[in-house]
N, C-alpha and C positions, 0 to 999 in steps of 0.2 A: 535556566538556559536562556541565552540571549541570541537574537537573530536580528539582522538588519538588511535593508535593501538600499542600493545606491543606484540612482537614475543615471543612465548613460546617454540616451537620446530618444526622441520620439516616445515609443512605448517599450523601450528596452531597459532592462535593469540587471544588476548583479546582486545575488543574494549570498550572504555569508552567515555563519553561526559560530558557536564556540569551537567547533572542530577545526575551523580555519579553511575549509574548502569553499570554493566559489561555484555558484550555480547560475546559469543564465536564465532569465525570465523574459518572456516576450508575448506577443499576440499576433493575430492575423492582420494582413493589410486592410481587411474590411473594417477594422476598428482602429486603424492608424499605426499598426505595428509593422515589423519587418519579418515576421515569422522566424525569429532568431533565438527562441528559448522556450522553456517549459511554460505552460499556462499555470497560474497559481493553484487552481483546483486539481490539475494533474498531479501537482506535488503532494496535495493532501491524499489522493488515492495511492500514489507511490509510497508515501510515508506509512499509510495503513498496511499496504502489502509488505513493505520491508519490516515493519514492526512485528507482524504476526509470523512472517517467514523466519525471522531470526529466532523467535521463540520455538517454533515447530521443529526447525532443523536441530537446534540445541537439545531439545527434549528427545528427539529421535536418536541422536548420537548417544545420549545417556542410556537410552533403551537398547543400544547396540544394534540398531537397525541399519542395514547395508543399503543406504540411499545412494543411487547412482545419478539421478537427475531430480531436480525439484524446482518448481516455479509456483508462484502465487499470482493469480489474476484477480483484479478488482474491477467489477463492472458497476458503475454508478449511474443510476437514473437521476435526472435533475428536473426541478420544477420548470414549467414553461415560462413563468413570470419572474421578474427580478424580486429577490436577489438570486434566483435560480439555484437554490440550495439542493443538496443531495436529498432525494426522497426515498431511495431504496438502494441497498448495496448487496451485491453478491460477491462473495469471496470464494474463489475456487483454488484448491490445493491440488497440484498435479505432480505426481511422483512416479518414479520407477526405481527398481532396485531388486536385489536378490532376496527372495523369500520375505518380502515386507509383510509385517503383521498388520492387517486392517485395523484390528482393535488398538494396536499401539499408535497408529496414525490418528485414529479417531480421538484417542485420549490426548495426544499432543495438541491437536486442533482445539479440543475442548478446554484444555488448560490455558492455551493462549487466549481463547475467546473469553473465558470466565475469570482468569486470575492474573495473567502476566502482561498482556498487551494494552498499554494505556490508550493507544490510538483507537483500538477496537472498543474499549470501554467508553470512550468519549462519543464515538459515532453511534453506538447502540442507544445512546440517550436521545438521539435526534432523528435517526432513520432506521427502519426495519432492516435487518441484515440476515441474509441466507448464507449458509456455509455449504460448500460442495467439495467432496473428496473424489479425485480420480486417480486410481492406481493403475498404471500401465504395466503390463507384463513384459 
């Protein structure tokens, strides 16, 4: 996989990768930006959420679970000092659907965490990660 960043102005950049899509990156005026794009560490958290979400929804479809809504939230604690790395992650899976099996959801989350999601595998090596499942009726 290849990715690149192209500087536009000040602290504004466009990111692209093999998929061909473009993503704006920026930062706050407090550090010279125009508040016109994602912060790079936000993208890491979004990438983690997206990676595990795709695994879990795919597994639940194979298990014939009738998922009506699904979201994954990542909450990342960061170090106070530079380089302000992630120090702890909480990944919350929030689902609703008809007759969802809690054990099927738990198994899907487990498979993503332990077998399929490369983003989660990488982050687990550097920051403790808690998983939370919320099934709404």
